[in-house]
N, C-alpha and C positions, 0 to 999 in steps of 0.2 A: 504494500500500500504506500509506504514511504517513497519507494522508487517511482511509483506512478505520479505522486504529487510533485516530485522533483522534475520528472519528465514533462508533465503538463506545464509547470511553471517555466521551465527552460524554453519550451516551444512558444509559449505566450510571449516571453521576453524577446525572443528572436523575431517573432512576427511584428511586434510593436517597433522594434529597431528598424525593420524593413519599411514600415509605414513612415517612420520619421525620416529615413533616408530618402524615400520618394518625395516627401514634402519638401525636404531640403533641395532636392534636385529640381522640383517644380519651381521653387522660389528662385533658384539660380537661373533657370531658363527664363523665367519671367523677367528677372533683373537684366539679363543680357539681351533679350530679344523683344519681349512683349511690352515692357515698360515704356518703350519709345512712344507708343500710341496709347496704351491702356492706363498708364499712370495719370495722364491728364485728359483722357477721352478725346484725343485728336482724331480728326476725320470721321467722327461718328462711332469710334471704338467705345464699347462700354467701359466706363471708368472703373478701375479696380475698387471694389468695396461699395459701389453704387447699387444698392439693393433694387431700386426701381428699374434700372436698366438690365440687371442680371436675372431677375426672377423669371421673366418670360423665356429667357434663353435656357435657364436651368431646367425649366419644365420640359424642354426638348430632350434633356438627358446629356450626360457627359460624353457618351459615345458619339452623339450627333454633333456636339460642339467640337470634339476632337476631329471628326471627319471634315467639318467645315474649315478647320485650320489647315488640315492636310491638303484639301482641295483648293483653298483660297475662298475668300468671300468679300464681295464689295471691292474696296481698294486694297484689302489685305491679299498679298500674293500668296500662292501655295506655300505651305510650310512657313508662313509668316516671313517669307522672303529669304529664308535660310535653308537652302537645299539639304544641308548636312544634318538638320534636326531629325532625329529618329522619331518614329511613332511614339515610343515610350517617353521621350523628352516632351513631346507635344502633349501627350496625355497627362503627364505630371504637371505641366504648366497650366493646363486647363483645370485640373483638379485643384491646384493651388488657388487659381482665381475664383473658382466656385466656392471654395472654403472661406474666402475672405468676406462673403456675404451671409454665411450661415450663422 
């Protein structure tokens, strides 16, 4: 029983570390790429933390938002203009931006 508790605790700790790492990566991608427009809401970009702008987008779901970044939307070029961004980088940045209004 004691071994089971230790195992479950270890797995939970590792999973939470992975979540924290993804959040850090999302913020880093946001700071390097997305903040150019989303920090100030330039060119119609939903401003980071602006609940009224983000709520209708969040209702579409994170996967749809990630797909729109990958494909490009409006004046935003595909992959936010950075071809080297991986799908995982984009997803992490989208998740970071969504979490700023929750």
